LUMVO-781440 format. One record per residue: residue number from 1; residue in three letters; x negated, y negated, z negated of N, C-alpha, C in turn. Coordinates in steps of 0.1 Angstrom, whole numbers, plus 2048, in hexadecimal, padded with zeros to 3 digits. Example, Ala and Ser with C-alpha at 12.3 -4.5 7.8 and 13.67 -1.06 7.14 Angstrom:
BEGIN
1:ALA:77C:839:7B2:785:82D:7B2:77C:821:7B2
2:SER:780:816:7B9:777:80B:7B9:77F:800:7B1
! end
This chain:
BEGIN
1:MET:241:874:C0B:24E:87B:C09:24D:886:C00
2:MET:254:886:BF5:254:891:BEC:261:899:BED
3:ILE:260:8A6:BEF:26C:8AE:BEF:26E:8B4:BE1
4:ASN:276:8AE:BD9:277:8B1:BCB:27E:8BD:BC8
5:SER:27C:8C3:BBC:283:8CF:BB8:291:8CC:BB5
6:LEU:295:8BF:BB3:2A3:8BC:BB0:2A9:8B6:BBD
7:PHE:2A8:8BD:BC8:2AF:8BA:BD4:2BD:8BF:BD3
8:LYS:2C6:8B7:BCF:2D3:8BC:BCA:2DD:8BE:BD5
9:CYS:2E5:8C9:BD3:2F1:8CC:BDB:2FC:8CC:BD1
10:LEU:302:8C1:BCE:30C:8C1:BC3:319:8BC:BC8
11:HIS:324:8C2:BC3:331:8BC:BC3:333:8B5:BB6
12:LEU:331:8A8:BB6:332:8A0:BAA:340:89E:BA5
13:ARG:342:89E:B98:34F:89C:B93:34E:896:B85
14:PHE:359:890:B80:35A:88C:B72:361:898:B6B
15:ASP:35D:89A:B5E:362:8A5:B56:371:8A4:B55
16:ALA:376:898:B55:385:896:B53:38D:89B:B5F
17:LEU:387:89C:B6A:38E:8A1:B76:38F:8B0:B77
18:GLY:386:8B7:B70:387:8C5:B70:383:8CC:B7D
19:ILE:37B:8C5:B85:377:8CA:B92:369:8D2:B90
20:PRO:368:8DE:B94:35C:8E6:B93:350:8DF:B99
21:VAL:344:8E1:B93:338:8DB:B98:32F:8E6:B9D
22:LEU:329:8E4:BA9:320:8EE:BAE:312:8E8:BAC
23:VAL:309:8EF:BA4:2FC:8EA:BA1:2F2:8F3:BA8
24:ALA:2EA:8ED:BB1:2E1:8F4:BB9:2D6:8EB:BBF
25:ASP:2CB:8F0:BC4:2C2:8E9:BCC:2BB:8F2:BD5
26:GLY:2B2:8EC:BDE:2AC:8F4:BE8:29E:8F8:BE6
27:MET:29A:8F9:BD9:28C:8FD:BD6:28B:904:BC9
28:GLY:292:900:BBF:291:906:BB2:285:902:BAA
29:ARG:27D:8FA:BB0:270:8F4:BAB:26C:8E9:BB5
30:ALA:260:8E4:BB4:25B:8DA:BBD:252:8E0:BC7
31:PHE:254:8DD:BD4:24B:8E1:BDF:247:8D5:BE7
32:PRO:23B:8D5:BED:237:8C9:BF4:23C:8C7:C02
33:LYS:243:8D1:C08:246:8CF:C16:255:8D3:C19
34:LEU:25A:8CC:C23:268:8CE:C26:26C:8DC:C2B
35:GLN:264:8E3:C31:267:8F0:C36:269:8FA:C2A
36:MET:265:8F6:C1E:266:8FE:C12:274:8FD:C0C
37:PHE:27D:8F6:C12:28B:8F4:C0E:292:901:C11
38:THR:297:908:C07:29C:916:C09:2A7:917:C15
39:PRO:2B0:90E:C17:2B9:90F:C22:2B2:910:C2F
40:TYR:2A6:908:C30:29F:909:C3D:297:916:C3E
41:ILE:292:91B:C33:28B:928:C33:295:933:C38
42:TYR:2A2:932:C35:2AB:93C:C39:2B4:938:C44
43:GLY:2AF:92F:C4D:2B5:92C:C5A:2BF:922:C5B
44:CYS:2C1:919:C51:2CB:90F:C53:2C6:904:C5C
45:THR:2CF:8FC:C63:2CB:8F2:C6C:2C4:8E6:C64
46:ASN:2B9:8E1:C6A:2B1:8D7:C63:2B3:8C9:C69
47:CYS:2BA:8C8:C74:2BD:8BB:C7B:2CC:8BA:C7E
48:SER:2D1:8AE:C7E:2CB:8A1:C7D:2C7:89D:C6F
49:CYS:2BD:894:C6E:2B9:88F:C61:2B2:882:C63
50:CYS:2B0:87A:C58:2A9:86E:C59:2A2:86A:C4C
51:VAL:298:861:C4D:292:85B:C41:293:84C:C42
52:SER:293:845:C37:294:837:C37:28D:831:C2B
53:ASP:288:825:C2C:282:81F:C20:28A:813:C1C
54:ASN:285:80C:C11:28C:800:C0C:28B:7F4:C14
55:LYS:284:7F4:C1F:283:7E9:C29:28D:7EB:C34
56:GLY:294:7F6:C34:29E:7F8:C3F:299:7FF:C4B
57:ARG:28C:804:C4A:287:80C:C55:28D:81A:C55
58:ILE:291:81F:C60:297:82C:C61:290:834:C6C
59:VAL:28E:841:C69:289:84A:C74:293:856:C74
60:ALA:299:858:C7F:2A3:863:C80:29E:86D:C8A
61:VAL:2A1:87A:C86:29D:885:C8F:2A9:88D:C92
62:THR:2AC:88E:C9F:2B9:895:CA3:2B6:8A4:CA7
63:HIS:2AA:8A7:CAA:2A6:8B5:CAD:298:8B8:CAA
64:CYS:295:8C4:CA4:287:8C8:CA2:287:8D7:CA2
65:GLY:27D:8DD:CA8:27D:8EB:CAA:27C:8F3:C9D
66:CYS:275:8EE:C93:274:8F5:C86:272:8EB:C7B
67:ALA:274:8F0:C6E:273:8E7:C63:265:8E2:C60
68:ALA:25B:8EA:C64:24D:8E6:C62:24A:8DA:C6B
69:GLY:250:8DA:C77:24E:8CF:C81:255:8C3:C7C
70:LEU:261:8C5:C76:268:8B9:C70:261:8B3:C65
71:GLU:25A:8BC:C5C:252:8B7:C51:247:8AD:C56
72:ASP:240:8B1:C61:235:8A9:C67:23B:89C:C6B
73:VAL:246:89C:C72:24B:88F:C77:24F:886:C6C
74:LEU:256:88B:C62:25B:883:C57:250:87F:C4D
75:ARG:246:887:C4C:23A:884:C44:233:878:C49
76:ASP:231:878:C56:22B:86D:C5D:233:860:C5B
77:ALA:240:861:C5C:249:856:C5B:248:850:C4C
78:CYS:247:85A:C43:247:856:C35:23A:84E:C32
79:CYS:22F:853:C38:222:84C:C36:222:83E:C3B
80:GLU:229:83C:C47:22A:82F:C4D:233:826:C44
81:MET:23C:82C:C3C:245:824:C34:23F:821:C26
82:GLY:232:825:C24:22B:822:C17:22C:82D:C0D
83:TYR:22E:83A:C12:22F:846:C0A:23B:847:C02
84:THR:245:83F:C04:252:840:BFD:25E:83E:C06
85:CYS:267:848:C07:272:847:C0F:27D:850:C0A
86:GLY:289:84E:C0F:294:857:C0C:298:860:C17
87:LEU:29C:86C:C15:29F:876:C1F:2AD:87A:C1E
88:VAL:2B4:87A:C2A:2C1:880:C2B:2C1:88B:C35
89:GLY:2C4:897:C31:2C4:8A3:C3A:2D2:8A7:C3F
90:THR:2D2:8B1:C47:2DF:8B6:C4C:2E7:8BC:C41
91:PRO:2F4:8B9:C40:2FD:8BF:C36:2FD:8CE:C37
92:LEU:2FF:8D4:C2B:2FF:8E3:C2A:30E:8E7:C28
93:LEU:311:8F3:C2E:31E:8F9:C2B:31E:8FE:C1D
94:PHE:32A:8FF:C18:32C:905:C0A:326:913:C09
95:SER:328:91B:C14:322:929:C14:313:928:C14
96:GLU:30D:91F:C1B:2FF:91D:C1B:2F9:91A:C0E
97:ILE:300:911:C07:2FC:90D:BF9:2FC:919:BF0
98:LEU:307:921:BF1:308:92C:BE8:2FE:937:BEA
99:ASN:2FA:939:BF7:2F2:944:BFB:2E3:941:BFE
100:LYS:2E0:934:C00:2D3:931:C05:2CD:925:BFC
101:CYS:2D3:922:BF1:2CD:918:BE8:2CB:91F:BDA
102:VAL:2C2:919:BD2:2C0:91E:BC5:2CA:918:BBB
103:LEU:2D3:921:BB6:2DE:91D:BAE:2D9:91B:B9F
104:HIS:2E0:913:B98:2DF:910:B8A:2D1:909:B87
105:SER:2CB:903:B90:2BE:8FE:B8E:2BE:8F2:B84
106:LEU:2C8:8E9:B86:2C9:8DE:B7D:2CD:8E2:B6E
107:SER:2D5:8EC:B6D:2D8:8F2:B60:2CC:8F7:B5A
108:LYS:2C4:8FE:B61:2B7:903:B5C:2AE:8F8:B57
109:ALA:2AD:8EE:B5F:2A5:8E2:B5B:2AA:8DC:B4E
110:TRP:2B7:8DB:B4D:2BD:8D5:B41:2BA:8DE:B35
111:CYS:2BB:8EB:B37:2B8:8F4:B2B:2A9:8F3:B27
112:ILE:2A0:8F2:B31:292:8F0:B2D:290:8E3:B25
113:GLY:296:8D8:B2A:295:8CC:B22:29B:8CD:B14
114:ARG:2A6:8D3:B13:2AD:8D5:B06:2A4:8DD:AFD
115:ALA:29E:8E8:B02:295:8F0:AFA:289:8E8:AF5
116:ALA:283:8E0:AFD:278:8D8:AF9:27B:8CE:AEE
117:LYS:287:8C7:AF0:28B:8BD:AE6:28F:8C4:AD9
118:ARG:295:8D0:ADA:299:8D7:ACE:28C:8DC:AC6
119:GLY:282:8E1:ACD:276:8E5:AC7:26F:8D9:AC0
120:GLU:26F:8CE:AC6:269:8C2:AC0:271:8BD:AB4
121:LYS:27E:8BD:AB5:286:8B9:AAA:285:8C2:A9E
122:LEU:284:8CF:AA0:283:8D9:A95:274:8DB:A91
123:LYS:26B:8D3:A96:25D:8D4:A93:257:8E2:A97
124:GLN:25D:8E7:AA1:258:8F4:AA7:24F:8F1:AB3
125:ASP:248:8FA:AB8:240:8F8:AC4:249:8F7:AD0
126:PRO:24A:8EB:AD6:253:8E9:AE1:250:8F1:AED
127:VAL:243:8F4:AEF:23F:8FD:AFA:244:90B:AF9
128:GLU:243:910:AEC:249:91D:AEA:258:91D:AEB
129:SER:25E:912:AE7:26D:911:AE9:271:912:AF8
130:ILE:269:90B:B00:26C:90B:B0E:26A:91A:B14
131:LEU:25F:920:B10:25D:92E:B15:267:937:B11
132:ASP:26D:936:B05:278:93E:B00:284:93C:B08
133:SER:286:930:B0D:293:92D:B14:293:931:B22
134:VAL:287:934:B28:286:938:B36:27E:944:B39
135:ALA:27A:94B:B2E:272:957:B2F:266:954:B38
136:GLY:25F:949:B35:253:946:B3C:246:94B:B35
137:LYS:23B:948:B3B:22E:94D:B36:225:941:B33
138:LEU:21E:942:B27:214:938:B24:207:93C:B2A
139:VAL:202:934:B34:1F5:938:B3B:1E9:934:B32
140:ILE:1E9:928:B2D:1DF:923:B24:1E3:917:B1C
141:ASP:1DD:915:B11:1DF:909:B09:1D1:903:B06
142:GLY:1CF:8F7:B0A:1C2:8F1:B09:1C1:8E3:B0C
143:LYS:1B5:8DE:B10:1B3:8D0:B14:1AD:8CF:B22
144:VAL:1B0:8C4:B28:1AC:8C1:B36:19D:8BD:B35
145:ILE:195:8C4:B3D:186:8C1:B3D:181:8BC:B4B
146:GLU:18A:8BD:B55:186:8B9:B63:192:8B6:B6B
147:ILE:191:8AB:B73:19C:8A7:B7C:196:8A3:B89
148:LYS:19C:8A9:B94:198:8A5:BA1:1A5:8A1:BA9
149:ARG:1A5:895:BAF:1B1:891:BB7:1AD:88B:BC4
150:VAL:1B5:88D:BCE:1B3:886:BDB:1C1:884:BE2
151:THR:1C3:879:BE8:1D0:877:BEF:1CD:876:BFE
152:GLU:1D3:87F:C06:1D0:87F:C14:1DC:884:C1B
153:GLY:1E0:87E:C27:1EB:882:C2F:1F8:883:C28
154:GLY:1FA:87A:C1E:207:87A:C17:208:884:C0C
155:PHE:1FD:88B:C08:1FD:895:BFE:1F3:891:BF3
156:ASP:1F7:894:BE7:1EE:892:BDB:1E8:8A0:BD8
157:ARG:1DB:8A2:BDA:1D5:8AF:BD9:1CA:8AE:BCE
158:GLY:1C8:8BA:BC7:1BD:8BA:BBD:1BE:8C6:BB4
159:SER:1B6:8C5:BA9:1B6:8D0:BA0:1B3:8CB:B92
160:ILE:1B7:8D3:B88:1B5:8CF:B7A:1AF:8DB:B73
161:VAL:1A4:8DA:B6B:19F:8E4:B63:1A2:8E2:B55
162:ILE:1A7:8ED:B4E:1AB:8ED:B40:1A3:8F7:B38
163:GLU:19D:8F2:B2E:196:8FA:B25:19E:8FF:B19
164:GLY:19F:90C:B16:1A8:911:B0C:1A4:90D:AFE
165:LEU:1AE:90C:AF6:1AD:909:AE7:1B4:914:ADF
166:GLY:1B1:915:AD3:1B8:91E:ACA:1B7:92C:ACF
167:SER:1C2:933:AD1:1C1:941:AD5:1BB:943:AE3
168:PHE:1BA:937:AEB:1B5:938:AF8:1A6:933:AF9
169:SER:1A0:931:AED:193:92D:AEC:189:936:AF4
170:GLY:180:930:AFC:177:938:B04:17C:93A:B12
171:GLN:189:936:B15:18F:938:B22:190:92A:B29
172:SER:191:92B:B36:194:91E:B3E:19B:922:B4B
173:VAL:1A4:919:B4F:1AB:91B:B5C:1AA:90F:B64
174:GLN:1AD:911:B71:1AE:906:B7B:1BC:906:B81
175:VAL:1C3:8FB:B81:1CF:8F9:B87:1CD:8F2:B94
176:LEU:1D1:8F8:B9F:1CF:8F1:BAD:1DD:8ED:BB1
177:TYR:1DD:8E1:BB7:1EA:8DB:BBB:1E9:8D4:BC8
178:ASP:1F4:8D4:BCF:1F6:8CC:BDC:204:8C6:BDA
179:ASN:204:8BA:BD4:210:8B3:BCF:216:8BB:BC3
180:GLU:218:8C8:BC5:21D:8D0:BBA:213:8DB:BB6
181:ASN:214:8E0:BAA:20B:8EA:BA5:20D:8F7:BAC
182:LEU:203:8FC:BB2:204:908:BBB:1FD:915:BB5
183:VAL:1F2:913:BAF:1EA:91F:BAA:1E3:91B:B9D
184:VAL:1E3:925:B94:1DB:924:B88:1D2:930:B88
185:ARG:1C5:92E:B87:1BB:939:B88:1B2:939:B7C
186:ASP:1AD:944:B78:1A4:946:B6D:196:940:B71
187:LYS:191:937:B69:184:931:B6C:17A:934:B61
188:THR:17E:93D:B58:175:940:B4D:167:944:B51
189:GLU:166:94C:B5B:158:950:B5F:152:946:B69
190:GLY:158:93B:B6B:152:931:B74:152:934:B83
191:THR:15A:93E:B87:15A:942:B95:161:937:B9D
192:SER:15C:935:BA9:161:92B:BB2:16B:931:BBC
193:SER:16C:93E:BBD:175:945:BC7:183:945:BC1
194:ILE:18D:945:BCB:19B:945:BC7:1A0:952:BCD
195:THR:1A0:95D:BC5:1A5:96A:BC9:1B1:96E:BC0
196:LYS:1B9:977:BC5:1C4:97B:BBD:1C1:981:BB0
197:GLU:1B4:987:BAF:1B0:98C:BA2:1AE:982:B97
198:HIS:1AC:975:B9B:1AA:96A:B92:1B7:962:B90
199:VAL:1C1:965:B97:1CD:95D:B97:1D6:961:B8B
200:LEU:1DA:956:B83:1E2:958:B77:1F1:954:B7A
201:ALA:1F3:94C:B83:200:948:B87:1FF:941:B95
202:CYS:209:942:B9D:209:93C:BAA:217:939:BB0
203:THR:217:930:BBA:224:92E:BC1:229:93B:BC7
204:PRO:236:93D:BC7:241:933:BC4:245:932:BB6
205:ASP:23F:939:BAD:242:938:B9F:240:929:B9A
206:ILE:247:925:B90:246:917:B8B:23A:916:B82
207:ILE:231:90D:B85:225:90A:B7C:226:8FC:B77
208:ALA:226:8FB:B6A:228:8EE:B64:21D:8EB:B5A
209:VAL:218:8DF:B5A:20E:8DA:B50:216:8D2:B46
210:LEU:216:8D6:B39:21E:8CF:B2F:216:8C8:B25
211:ASP:21B:8BE:B1F:215:8B8:B13:217:8C2:B08
212:SER:20B:8C6:B02:20C:8D1:AF8:214:8CD:AEC
213:GLY:215:8C1:AE8:21C:8BC:ADC:22B:8BA:ADE
214:LYS:22F:8B6:AEA:23D:8B2:AED:244:8BB:AF7
215:GLY:23C:8C3:AFE:242:8CC:B08:247:8C5:B14
216:LYS:243:8B9:B16:247:8B1:B22:23E:8B4:B2E
217:ALA:243:8B6:B3A:23B:8B8:B46:233:8AB:B49
218:ILE:227:8AD:B4D:21E:8A2:B50:21B:8A2:B5F
219:PRO:220:898:B67:21C:897:B75:20D:897:B77
220:ASN:209:89D:B82:1FA:89E:B84:1F3:891:B84
221:GLU:1FA:887:B8A:1F3:87A:B8A:1F2:873:B7D
222:GLU:1F9:878:B72:1F8:873:B65:1EF:87B:B5B
223:ILE:1EA:886:B60:1E1:88E:B58:1D4:887:B56
224:LYS:1CF:886:B4A:1C3:87F:B46:1B9:889:B40
225:PHE:1AC:885:B41:1A2:88D:B3B:1A3:88E:B2C
226:GLY:1A2:89A:B26:1A2:89B:B18:1AF:89E:B11
227:ILE:1BA:89C:B19:1C7:89E:B12:1CA:8AD:B10
228:LYS:1D2:8B0:B06:1D6:8BE:B03:1E2:8C2:B0B
229:VAL:1E1:8CD:B12:1EC:8D1:B1A:1EF:8E0:B19
230:ALA:1FA:8E4:B1D:1FE:8F2:B1E:202:8F5:B2C
231:VAL:1FD:8FF:B32:201:903:B40:20B:90F:B3F
232:ILE:217:90E:B44:220:919:B44:224:91D:B52
233:ALA:228:929:B53:22D:92F:B60:23B:934:B5E
234:ILE:244:931:B67:252:936:B67:255:93D:B74
235:GLY:25B:948:B73:25E:950:B7F:267:949:B89
236:ALA:264:94B:B96:26B:945:BA1:279:94B:BA3
237:ASN:282:944:BA9:28F:949:BAC:28D:954:BB7
238:PRO:295:95F:BB7:294:96A:BC0:294:965:BCF
239:LEU:29B:95A:BD2:29C:955:BE0:28E:952:BE5
240:LEU:285:94E:BDC:277:94A:BE0:26D:956:BE0
241:LEU:272:962:BDC:269:96D:BDB:26B:978:BE6
242:THR:273:975:BF0:275:97E:BFB:269:97D:C04
243:GLU:268:987:C0D:25D:987:C17:25E:97B:C20
244:VAL:26B:977:C23:26D:96B:C2C:268:95F:C25
245:ALA:26C:95D:C18:269:951:C11:25A:950:C0E
246:LEU:254:95B:C0A:246:95A:C07:23D:956:C12
247:LYS:242:959:C1F:23A:954:C2A:23A:945:C2B
248:VAL:243:93E:C24:244:930:C24:23F:929:C17
249:VAL:242:930:C0C:23F:92A:BFF:235:932:BF6
250:GLY:230:93D:BFB:226:945:BF4:218:93F:BF5
251:PRO:20E:944:BED:201:93E:BED:1FA:93E:BFA
252:ARG:1FC:948:C02:1F5:948:C10:1FB:93D:C18
253:ALA:208:93B:C17:20E:930:C1F:208:922:C1B
254:MET:203:921:C0E:1FE:915:C09:1EF:914:C0C
255:GLY:1E9:91D:C13:1DB:91C:C17:1D2:924:C0E
256:PHE:1D7:92C:C05:1CE:935:BFD:1CD:943:C04
257:GLY:1C2:949:C01:1BF:956:C08:1C4:962:C02
258:PHE:1D0:962:BFC:1D6:96E:BF6:1E5:96D:BF6
259:ASP:1EB:978:BF5:1FA:979:BF4:1FE:978:BE6
260:TYR:20B:976:BE4:211:975:BD6:20E:982:BCF
261:PRO:206:981:BC4:200:98D:BBE:209:994:BB3
262:PHE:214:98F:BB0:21C:994:BA4:228:99C:BA8
263:LYS:22D:9A3:B9F:239:9AB:BA1:245:9A2:BA4
264:ARG:24C:9A4:BAE:258:99C:BB1:264:9A1:BAA
265:ASN:268:99B:B9F:274:99F:B97:27F:997:B9B
! end
């Protein structure tokens, strides 16, 4: 079960009808677990809900004490269904969407895609075009020299080591992921420890591995040894940077031994 960044709360309409559209989602990025859905972080009801697969199997949950417990139940169901299922959650009130969801996320994704295509069309650096459109940060530009992957308990876990090229020559970083990219750390000195002093970017900020030439995001399962990539970081939505949210989506909540180390703007 993948809780995608585009978990949409939309009032759909045709342009001709002139009906306003609400664009929002419950994460503003991708997270691996259901309890990281912002309405659940901020106290919205998580049941009743259900999952189903293409064979008609359905698992419904009418009550669960917490979103983390619900995640465990539905994750097990998803694994039994062959690791692919659809999820329907409890409907949200309009006020809950406005105050407890990440607004304008689809618009932001569209702007990023437009910037990449524009940069490619004008023969400009598409990665730089993306960074200009979202005020992001280029962490490293280089090539993949090491890949580690393992699938367990319904999660795709692993790491990618990237050796810097050009202005990043002599540097290297490691991207650690658990379904989604969670931490980028400096690996130039070869240290095996993961401390905040070595962290260059971390959850809940968005960490993306891009094709250096086209600016397209590369899913972790498609990253191959030797390809040229750029790693960028984009600041998280303020809803994800509160003390309440960081207890659920910050690096310590993901199993790392440090708290979110950056200034929360």
